[in-house]
Steps between C-alpha positions, in 0.01 A plus 500: 500500500583527866527806714737479794503737790785530748400340829136456404268435796439131564125521454535634149737219397272222633282472192689507171388459145845513346847452633840652439728278294763320699283455813366159583143633543531551872347838602765535772790494256694814425694548176858632472393860514307449821151514338212279572262397218167679520175398338413675176163651558309598196142557417323351203254782441624620162514146360159411630353825361659432163349147492154620606502777239607244236222264587242775511626647174460170324168408663334848478661616183636815658655749263853632491531664842463200732733267304755776472497561877512124560802470268684777680421351841618158384830636372556691825416188701755289312778719632366587848317194627692169479213310668251607226700412186244246383205731547670789336604281202143386446380860544744613231391223268125558546519879485735484201265262317198721572691813391620330181144393414372856546783650294443251213123564507564874502734473201244289317223753566729787393586318179134436429418863548788618280432248222124573526569870449734437212251274312220752512 
């Protein structure tokens, strides 16, 4: 994804992470519409937070809240932060695994309580 601005200042165009299709990767080129390619600036905070919450959830055995927050942050990061796709993917995987384990354990405990009450 590339954002182009009409007559972008030269100092913004100097460092680019992605280029507009059709240009030969020269920051001084201008496309047919008179736009210069501009670097896509994006943070990686949401993806990093999702990964950290996923690792901490697995390591510390955190309950439902932290993995749920990490899962939401990871999903938001997949759409907003192209530079953090790997971190957000691993955050989604780790938080999803932790959340799945807690849901399965909760269902097993609930079944044990219900079957224990029925057998009395």
